[in-house]
C-alpha positions in Angstrom: 0.2 0.1 0.0 1.1 3.5 -0.8 1.4 5.7 2.3 1.7 8.9 0.4 -2.0 8.8 -1.0 -4.8 10.2 1.0 -6.6 7.7 3.0 -10.0 7.6 1.5 -13.2 8.1 3.8 -14.4 4.9 5.4 -17.9 4.6 5.6 -18.7 2.7 9.3 -22.3 1.2 10.1 -23.4 -0.2 13.2 -21.8 -0.2 16.8 -18.1 -1.7 17.3 -17.0 -2.9 20.8 -14.4 -0.2 20.7 -14.6 3.2 18.7 -10.9 2.4 16.9 -12.2 -1.0 15.8 -13.0 0.4 12.0 -9.6 1.7 11.7 -8.1 -1.1 13.3 -10.0 -3.5 10.5 -8.7 -1.5 8.0 -5.2 -1.3 8.8 -5.5 -5.4 9.1 -7.0 -5.6 5.5 -4.1 -3.3 4.4 -1.4 -5.2 6.5 -2.7 -8.2 4.3 -2.2 -6.8 1.3 1.3 -5.7 2.2 2.2 -9.2 3.2 0.8 -10.6 0.1 3.1 -7.9 -1.9 6.1 -9.1 -0.1 5.5 -12.5 -0.9 3.4 -14.0 1.8 -0.2 -14.5 0.4 -1.6 -16.0 3.4 -0.7 -15.6 7.0 -1.9 -17.4 10.1 -2.6 -14.1 12.0 -4.9 -12.6 8.9 -7.2 -15.4 9.1 -9.4 -17.5 11.7 -8.5 -21.5 11.4 -11.7 -22.4 10.1 -11.9 -19.6 7.4 -13.8 -19.7 4.0 -12.2 -17.9 1.0 -13.7 -17.8 -2.6 -11.6 -16.9 -5.2 -12.6 -14.5 -8.2 -13.5 -17.3 -10.2 -15.6 -19.3 -7.6 -13.2 -21.7 -6.2 -13.8 -22.3 -2.8 -11.2 -22.9 0.0 -12.1 -24.1 3.4 -9.8 -23.9 6.2 -6.6 -22.1 6.8 -4.3 -24.9 5.5 -6.3 -25.4 2.4 -6.2 -21.6 1.8 -2.5 -21.3 2.6 -1.7 -24.7 0.2 -3.7 -23.1 -2.8 -2.1 -19.6 -2.3 1.3 -21.2 -2.2 0.9 -22.8 -5.5 -0.6 -19.6 -6.8 2.4 -17.9 -5.5 4.9 -19.9 -7.3 2.8 -19.9 -10.4 1.0 -17.5 -12.2 0.8 -14.9 -9.1 4.4 -15.0 -8.7 5.4 -11.3 -8.2 2.0 -10.1 -8.4 1.1 -6.6 -6.6 -2.1 -6.4 -4.8 -3.8 -2.9 -4.3 -7.0 -2.2 -2.5 -9.2 0.4 -0.6 -11.4 -0.4 2.5 -14.7 1.2 1.6 -17.2 0.3 4.5 -17.1 -1.7 7.4 -20.6 -2.6 8.9 -20.7 -4.0 12.3 -23.1 -6.7 12.5 -22.3 -7.2 16.2 -19.8 -5.5 18.2 -17.4 -8.5 17.3 -18.4 -9.3 13.8 -18.0 -6.9 10.9 -18.8 -7.1 7.3 -16.2 -5.4 5.3 -16.4 -4.1 1.7 -13.3 -3.2 -0.4 -12.0 -2.9 -3.7 -8.7 -4.2 -5.3 -7.0 -4.9 -8.4 -4.0 -7.5 -8.6 -1.2 -6.3 -11.0 0.7 -9.3 -12.4 4.6 -9.2 -12.5 4.8 -8.4 -16.2 2.1 -5.6 -16.2 3.5 -2.2 -15.5 0.2 -0.8 -14.4 -2.7 -2.5 -12.8 -5.3 -3.6 -15.5 -9.1 -2.4 -15.1 -10.0 -5.9 -16.5 -8.5 -7.2 -13.0 -10.4 -4.8 -10.9 -12.4 -6.7 -8.2 -14.6 -6.2 -5.2 -14.4 -8.1 -2.0 -16.6 -9.0 0.6 -14.9 -10.0 4.1 -16.5 -11.0 7.5 -14.2 -10.3 10.3 -14.8 -11.2 13.6 -12.7 -9.9 16.7 -10.8 -12.6 18.6 -8.5 -12.5 21.5 -5.6 -12.1 19.3 -7.2 -9.3 17.0 -9.7 -8.9 14.0 -9.1 -12.1 11.9 -10.9 -13.0 8.5 -13.8 -15.4 8.8 -14.8 -15.4 5.4 -13.8 -13.6 2.0 -15.4 -13.6 -1.4 -13.7 -12.0 -4.3 -15.5 -10.7 -7.2 -14.0 -9.7 -10.7 -15.7 -6.5 -11.9 -17.1 -7.4 -15.2 -16.9 -4.4 -17.8 -19.8 -4.3 -20.3 -18.5 -3.4 -23.8 -20.4 -1.3 -26.5 -22.1 -3.7 -28.0 -23.6 -5.0 -24.7 -24.6 -1.3 -23.6 -26.2 -0.7 -27.3 -28.4 -3.5 -27.1 -29.6 -2.4 -23.3 -30.1 0.9 -24.8 -32.4 -0.8 -27.7 -34.3 -3.1 -25.5 -35.2 0.1 -23.1 -36.4 2.0 -26.4 -38.6 -1.0 -27.1 
């Protein structure tokens, strides 16, 4: 994460156990992204042992060990040297110790100079406050689908009928 950029406004809904919890969650997410960028895609301290993780293509990973194994393979293969950027947009506290986090992100592959818009994603993360801090309980990554000009024209025509 680039510390020189201005931090975007964070929307916080619900009541956290501690007034600083929303910022702690944002920092935890940014620390996880920074760990990815340094080659540590999955760290024990970021996830609960029984976490669920759904990748951009719908692959389901269950538990920390399965998550780690899959990401280790990705990290040695297609995602080696990739750079993850993201922004936490919203934190909604379901209970004082459980929050739903909405974020956006992009994964720049090592052979790309800039992030590609076609790799933009939105994420929904469920975080739980544990004795050791906020941990990811569930994560869903969804690629943003860009509609081309033919699709937009078809929608426009359909609305005219």
